[in-house]
N, C-alpha and C positions, 0 to 999 in steps of 0.2 A: 321843496319842489324839485323834481328831477327833470333836467333838460332832456327833451325828447322831441320826436317829430310832431306828436300831438300838441305839445306846447308851442312849437314853432308855427304850426298852422294857425292856432288861435292868435298868437301875437302878431303874425304877419297880416292876418285879416284885420285885426283891430288897428294896426298901425297904418292901414291903407285907407281908413275913413277919417273924417274930421273929428277932432277931439271934443267938439261941443263947447258950450259956454264955459269960459274960465271962471273960477270961483275966487272971489277977492280975498278970502281968508278962511280959516278953519271953521268959523261959525257958519259960513255958507255951506261948507261940506256937511256939517252936522245937520243943518236945516234940510239938506237934500235927503240924507238918510232918514231923518224924522218924517219927512213928507212921504217917503216910500212906505215906512212902517205904519203910518196912519191911514194909508189908502185902502179903498175897497179891494183893490187887486191883492194886497198883502193879506187881508182878512180871509179872502176866498181861497188863497193858494198856499199860505204858510200856516200849517195847522199845528205848530208847536212853538214853544217860547224861545225867542232869540233875543238876548240882550247884547247891544252893540255900543261900544265906545269908539268915538272917532277923534283922532289926535294928529298933530303935526309930528313927523318923525321920518319914517322910511329908512332907506339904507343909502350910504354914499354921502360925501360932503358936497357942498355947492360947487367946488372946483373939480369934482370927479367927472370923468367921462361917462361912467356907468352909475346910474342912480335907479332906485326902485322904491315902490310902495308895497305894502303887504297887508294881509289879514291873518291874524293868528287866533286860534281858539283851542278848545279841549281836544284831546285825542279821540274821545268818544263821548256820547251822551246826547239825548234829544233836547234837554233844557240847557242851551248853550250860552256861554258868555264869550263874546268875540271882541277883538280889538282891531280896528282899522287904523293903520299908521300910514299917513300920506306924506310923501316928500314935498318940501315947500315948492319945488319946481314942477310938481305934478298935480297942482290944485285945479282940476277940471272935472266936468261931469263924467266923462267916459272912464277915467281912472277910478273915481269914487264908486261908480256902479260896478266896475270890474271887481273891486275888492268886496263890495257888498254881495256880489254873486257868489264869491267864495264862502261867505258866511252861511249861505242857504243851499249850496250845492250838495247832492248826495255824495257820501264819502266811502261807502262800502257796498259791495254786492253780496247780499246774504247767501250763505251756503244753503243748499236745498236739504241737506241732512241735519236733523236736529242734534245738537251737541249734548252728550251725556255728561253728568257731573264728573269733574276731574279731568275731562279731556280738553285739549287745546281747540280753539275755534278755527274754522276753515273759511271764514269770511274773507273775501278778496278786496283789498284796498283799490279804490277807483283812482284813475289819474286826476291830478289837480285840475287839469284843463280838459276833462273828458266831456262826453256828450251831454251829461246832466248839467255841468257848468255852462256849456255853450247854450243849452236850451234856455236856462233861466236868465243868462246874460242877454240873450236876444229879447226876452220878454221885458226885462228891466229897461233896456234902451228904448224899445218901442213904446213903453208906457210912460216913461219918466224923463227921457232926454229931450232937450229942446232943439228945434231946428230940423227941417225936413231931411237934411242930409244924413241924419242918424238912421234913416231907413236903409241906408246902404250896408249896415252891418250884416244882416242875414245874407245879402247878396255876396258880401266879402267872404263870409263863412263858406258859402257854396263854392266860390271860386277856389278857395284854398282847401277844399274837401274836408272841412271840419264837421265831424258827426255831431248832429244837433237833435236832442230829444224834443218832441212836442210837449206842450204844457201838461197834457194828460199823462204822458209817459214819464215826464219829470216828477210829477206828484207821486206816481207809483214807485219810482226809483227812490224817492225820499222815504216813503213808507218802509221799503225793504232795508234801506240804510239804517233807519232808526231801530228796526228790529235787530239788525246785526250789532249796532252799537250797544243796545241794552244787554245783549248776550256777552259782548266783550267786557262790559262792566261787571256782569255777574261772574265771569271767569276770573277776573282780577280779584273780586271779593273772595272767591274760593281759594285762590292762590295765597292771599294774605292770611286767611284762616289756617291754611296748611302750614305756612311759615311760623305762625304763632303757636301751633299745637305740636309741630314736629321739630325736634332739635336738629340743628345743622350738624352734619358730620364734621369731625376735626379735619383741618387741612392736611394734605400729604406732606411728607418731608420736603422742605424747600418752598412750601406755600403753593397756592393755586396758580396755575399758568394759563393765562388768557391768550388765545391765538391772536396774532397781530395781522391785520389786513394790509396787504401791499398792492401796488398798482397792477402787477401781473396776475393777481388772483382772479380778476374778471375773466381773463382768457381761460384759465384752468376750469372755472365753474361752467363756462359756456361749452367748453370742449367735452366735459365729462357728463353734463346734464343738459337736456333729458336723455340724450343718446351719446354714447361714448365714441369719440373720434380719435383714432390713433395718430401719434405724431408723424409716423412715416407717411401715412395717407395724406395728412395735412401738408407736410413738406412738399409732396409731389404736386398737390394742387397749387400751392403758392409758387412753385418753380416755373409755372407757366408765365409768370411775370418777373420773378426774381429768384435766382438760384438759391435754394433753401435746404437746410439740414435739420435733423432732430435737435442737434446741439444749439442751433440758432433759436429755435422755438423754445427750448428749455431756458435759455438765457432771458428771453422775453418774459416767460412765465415767472421767473424768479426776480424780475426787476422791481425795484421799489418806486421807480419813476420812469417816464418815457425815456428810452435810451438816447444817448447823445450821438452814438455812432450812426452816420448817415445810412449805411446799409441795413443796420438793425432796425432803424426807424422805418425804412421802406418795407422791410419784412413785417414789422409790427402792423403797419397800415394794411398790408395784404392779409395778414392773419385776422385782423378785425373785420374786414369785409367778408372773408370766408366764413366767419362766425355770425355774419349778418347783424353786427352790432349797429344799433340805431345811429345814423350819421350825425345827428345833433348831439347826442350823448358822447359820441366818439370825439367830436371836436371840442366841446366845452367842458366835459368832465374828464376825458382821458388825455387831452392835449395832443391828439393826432389829427393833422390836417393834410390831405393828400398832396396839395401843391408844395407844402413845406417838407414833405417826405420824398419829393421827387417822383410822385406817382401820377400818371395821367388817368383821367376818368375812363377813357377807352380801353386802357390796359386791363382795368379791373373787371371788364366784362367777361374775360376768360375765367375769372374766379367766381363771380356772383353777378349774373346779368340782372337779376331782380333788384339788387342793391343799386346798381348803376341806373336802372330805369327810374327808381324812386328819386334819386338825386337829380336826374335830368328833369323829371316832372316838377320837382320843387323849384329848380332854377327857372323853368318856364313860367311858373306861377308868379314868382316874385318879380320877374322881368315885365310881365304883362300887367301887374298891379303893384307898383312899387310903394314903399312906405311913404307916409304923408310928407315927411321932411324933404324927400327928394322932389316932391311935387310943389309943395308950398314954400320951400326955401326957408324953413324954420331953423335950420342948422347950417 
């Protein structure tokens, strides 16, 4: 799962509603999944085979501040075997239904062009917490969660601007996803046959060299694709906030980790905003936080006003509908 604004919106919405009934043990979690799968709703809306195992697990020890549960399944294929792993501290209805939604959410947007044998597929992976996930999660909570307060989920999604598919559009998206997944499996079979029938060329002197991904590569990729932005132009843009040079930008692009030098960190933050990097990804995956870099939000408006507007909107949303622990005092 990639940290992104779309994931932040879903998590913020779900963290602002009551958790629902606690589940006393893993058997109760399995019973909930079994009840959903045996329901008329499931028979009418899930038109392919889904095998689900539910177990205690998750990530993080009991003493950790950050814990999580997860659902894992095959990379592709309509007849799916999924595993729901629930952390012991997360045994409640909302979490189980969230992981169950992952098991039946559409995962690919099918390419409109039919793939020819031997070609790579062009199907686009969908976000883990995209509109299809939110659509089926809303339905699961409405149909199977106990307590009238669970009706707040769709309202919370609307508040945090979570795109949500209707049930009809969700089913259509699943049909498209399955078509894409079948094509992905066929492509993989073609590739396996190719490897079996075509001998691999001998390695070059010194062996095969696999490029190593470093932290700064994300900047290079965004600067060069889909449109090329020159370092001189970028340095001029960033200089509206922090005096910048080509050399400073090159040092950032060649960095294996976030720079420790305060000035370079400030320039890196400005560089990321200029490239419109997702603010959640920027913070949790790239390790750049504007207040730790000594950058004020208002300063960044000179570089990318749209990015600042997005962050300010997210701040207002979370302030007007805070997470449940801030309201209920659970932590």
